[in-house]
N, C-alpha and C positions, 0 to 999 in steps of 0.2 A: 839159919840168919839169926842171928842173937835179938835181945830186946833191945830195945833203942833205951838207953840210958834215961835214968829217971824217970820212964814209962811204966806205969802200972793200967793196966784195965781201964779204969772210970779215966787213967788221961786218953786214952786209946778214943774211947766213945767221946770226951769231950769236945776231941779234934776235930774228929769226924762231925760233931754236930755242927762246930763253927763254921767247917769247910759249908755244908750246907748252909749254914745261914749268907755266904760269900756267892757263892754258886748255886740256888734251890733246886736245883734238878739236874743231877750227875750219875753214871753210870758206876754199878762196883769198882772197873778198873780206874776210870777217872778220878774217882775218890782215891782210891790207892796209889795213881802215879801221884797226884796230889800233895800227897802226903807222906811223902815217900816212905810207903808201907808193903807189906807184899799181899799179894790177893787172897792168900785163904789167909794172913791175918785180917785183912782189912775184913772180908768177909765175917768174920766171925764175929765181930764185934761190933758191924752194920748191921746183923740179924742178932743181935743181942737188942739191939735200940730198937730195932722193926718190935721185936716180942713186947716190949716194955714201954711202944707205942709211942714212940719218941722219935721215928721219921716213918715215912710212909711210902709203899711201896707200888712201881706200876710196870709193869709187863709191856715189851714193846716187842716180838717177836719173840729170838730167844736172850733176849738181855734183858736184867733189871736196874732197872732208875730208881732212886731215890729223892725222896722230897723231905720238908718240915709240913 
């Protein structure tokens, strides 16, 4: 899938943080659906944000949920 026009890595992260402020507790799939991005792309940037301590993770069953 081609990169979204004008989206650089920081833009993806910024959009993920924005959506988590609106919807504070979301799964990886929900974030990707809301932002209309591929699952692998979303997961890559979500994990980067998690490593930077900008978002937190909670596992419920086999699903990962993210919040700020």
